[in-house]
Every structure is written in structure tokens, then in C-alpha cells.
C-alpha positions in Angstrom: 4.2 7.8 -8.9 4.8 8.3 -5.2 6.0 5.5 -3.0 3.7 3.6 -0.4 4.0 5.0 3.0 4.2 2.3 6.0 2.4 2.7 8.8 3.4 0.3 12.0 0.9 0.5 14.5 -1.5 -1.6 16.8 -5.2 -1.9 16.3 -6.3 -1.2 19.6 -4.3 1.9 20.0 -6.2 5.4 19.1 -3.1 7.2 17.1 -2.8 4.3 14.9 -6.2 4.3 13.8 -6.0 8.2 13.7 -3.1 7.9 11.7 -4.4 5.2 9.0 -8.2 7.0 9.4 -6.0 10.3 8.1 -4.1 8.9 5.2 -7.0 7.3 4.2 -8.6 10.4 4.4 -6.0 12.2 1.7 -6.5 9.0 -0.5 -2.8 8.1 0.2 -1.1 5.2 -0.9 -0.9 3.3 2.6 0.4 0.1 4.0 -0.4 -0.7 6.9 1.4 -3.5 9.4 0.1 -5.0 12.9 3.5 -4.9 14.9 1.8 -7.3 17.4 0.9 -9.8 15.3 3.9 -9.8 13.2 7.2 -9.9 14.9 9.4 -10.3 11.9 8.0 -6.5 11.0 8.3 -5.4 14.8 12.0 -5.8 14.1 11.4 -3.9 10.9 9.8 -1.1 12.9 12.6 -1.3 15.3 15.3 -0.6 12.6 12.9 2.4 11.1 12.7 3.7 14.6 16.0 3.3 15.9 15.1 0.8 18.6 11.9 3.6 20.2 9.1 0.8 20.9 6.0 3.2 19.9 3.1 3.7 17.2 2.4 4.2 15.4 5.9 4.4 13.3 5.3 6.1 9.9 7.6 5.8 7.2 6.4 8.4 4.4 8.9 9.2 1.6 12.3 8.4 3.2 10.9 10.7 6.7 10.1 8.2 10.0 7.7 10.0 12.1 7.3 8.0 15.6 4.0 8.8 17.0 0.7 11.1 15.3 -0.3 14.0 16.1 -3.5 14.5 13.8 -4.2 18.2 15.1 -0.9 19.0 12.9 -1.2 16.6 10.4 -1.4 17.7 6.6 -1.0 21.4 7.7 
């Protein structure tokens, strides 16, 4: 069974929304974490991103991706 994918983001941010929609379209098992309303989770995100404060931060299979470019995703 595949490991759950984590998406750290903000609801209003279009790239967070695009990432969530793209993973949902692919029926991926995703946990979405709203960093704006969960400061403890913001700290977790910052550990994954080495302190970079840019969303979304996507953690998939041990790989961390900062930002989302829907044009090249899934290729």
C-alpha cells in the first residue's frame, strides 16, 4: 500500500488548490494540512522544506516538492 501524500498549504492559494485537485483527479491518498490555522503543522512543514515558507509543500514517498506546476505534473 502506498504511503499517504502530505500537502501543506493555504486554502486561498491557487497553487495549493491546483495540487489538491490534481492529486484528487489521480485518486491519490492525500492528507491536506492547512498551515495558516495550525501553527504546529507549520513547524512540521518548515522541517520538510528546510525553512522555506512557500506553499504548497508536497511530501510524497520521501520526496519533498516545494510549489506546484500543474503543467508538468503527472508526466
